[in-house]
N, C-alpha and C positions, 0 to 999 in steps of 0.2 A: 382301687384302692378305696378303704374304709378308713376315717380319719372324723377327729371330732377335734376341735379348736381347745388349747387351750387357754391360749394369751394372745389376742388377736394385737395387739399394742407391741410387741415383743421384736427385735431380731431387724430394726428399723421399719417395721412398718409390714414386716410379711406375716408374722408370726409364728407363732410356734403350734401345730398341729399334732396329736397322737394317735399314731396307728389302734386303730379297734381290733384290728384283725392282722395276721401275718398274710407281708407281702413275698412271695417268691415268685425267684427271678431265675432264668440258667444261662448263664454267662457263657459264652466259646470262650472269651479272652480268658476266664477262669478257672476255663474246663468241670464247673460243677454250679452246683443251683445254691442261690445266697434267699437266705430267709430271713428275712426281716419281722423280730418277734412286734405280736400285738404290746402294745404301749408306748414304743420307739417314740422318742422323742424328733422331730423332725421344723426344719426352719425352710424346707425347700430349697430352691436355688437362691444364692446371696447376689443379685442382682441391684446394682445400686438406683434408690429410688429416679434419679435423672431420667426426668420426662421422654425423651428419646431413645436411651437405653433399655429402662422399664417396658415400653411401648414396643422395640424390638425383641425381646427378650425375656423380660419377667411375668411371673404369671401362666407359666408352660412346664412342661417336663416333670412332672408333679412325680411320678413315681420312678422316674430316672435319678432326681434329685435327692428321693430318700433312697434309695439303694446307695448310691452316692455319701449321703452322710452318713448310713450306716458301714461301709469302707469306711471311711473316716475314723470313726470311732470303732473298727476290729483293726488295728496295725498287723494282726498274726495274721489276716487273712493276706494282706498283700502291699504292698508300697503304695505310695503316693500316685506315682507315673500309670500305675496299670489300674490306682479306682478309676483316673481318671479317661483312662481309657474305657473303661468300664462305662462310665458314665456316658463316652460318647456313644457305646456300644448300645446300652438300651434307652437312648435317644432315637436310634435308629431304631429299634424293635418298635417303639412308640410312634412312628410315623412323624415324629418332628423333620421340618423341612431342613434339606443339605446346610444351607445359607445360617441358619437360627442353629444347629446344631455347631457349626465352625465356631459362632460369634460366643455361646454358654461355653464350650471348651476351650474356647482362649483365654476366656474368662478366669474359669479354674488355674486354667496353667500360671497365668498370670499372677492373681489372687488370692488363691486359695492354698500357700503353702503356711503362712500362720496359721490357718486353721489346722490343716496338719500336725505343726508346730506346738499349737493350746491344747489340742483335746485331749484330754485325759491329764492335763496338770491342772487343773483348775481345783483349789481345796474348799472354795465357797459355794452358795447353795443358789446357783444360778441357773442357766437354762445354756447351754454347751453344747455343740452340733449333737442334737442327738438324744440328748439325757439331760437330766435337774445333777448336777452334780454337788 
C-alpha cells in the first residue's frame, strides 16, 4: 500500500494518511473487488493510545484498516456488521495473528458504532473517517 502522511498529529496521534495509489482487495464476504481510490484518507485502526492496548493492537493491519475505513465511508456497499466482517477477513489475508485479529475486531464491534453513524454527517472542514469534509 502506497501512502503519504497528511497530518502526523491528527486522530489522537495516529495521523492521517493519503493513499497515493489505488488499493485493491477481493472480498469473499462481499463477493466482489473493492478498490480504495488514490487520494482516500485513512487514520488506520483507531486503537486507544493506552500503552498496553496500543502495544498489543496498534500500528498493525494498515491495509485492512484502510479497507474498513473505506467501507465505513461507503454505506451503499454494505452495512456496519458486514464492514466489520470484511475487516476480519482482510486481517486474515494480511496474516495478522488470530489473537490480534480477535482483539481488533472486538474493538470495532464495541467502539466503531459512532464512527459508522457520524460518517458523512459532518459539514465542517475536518478529517473524518477517510476524507476531508
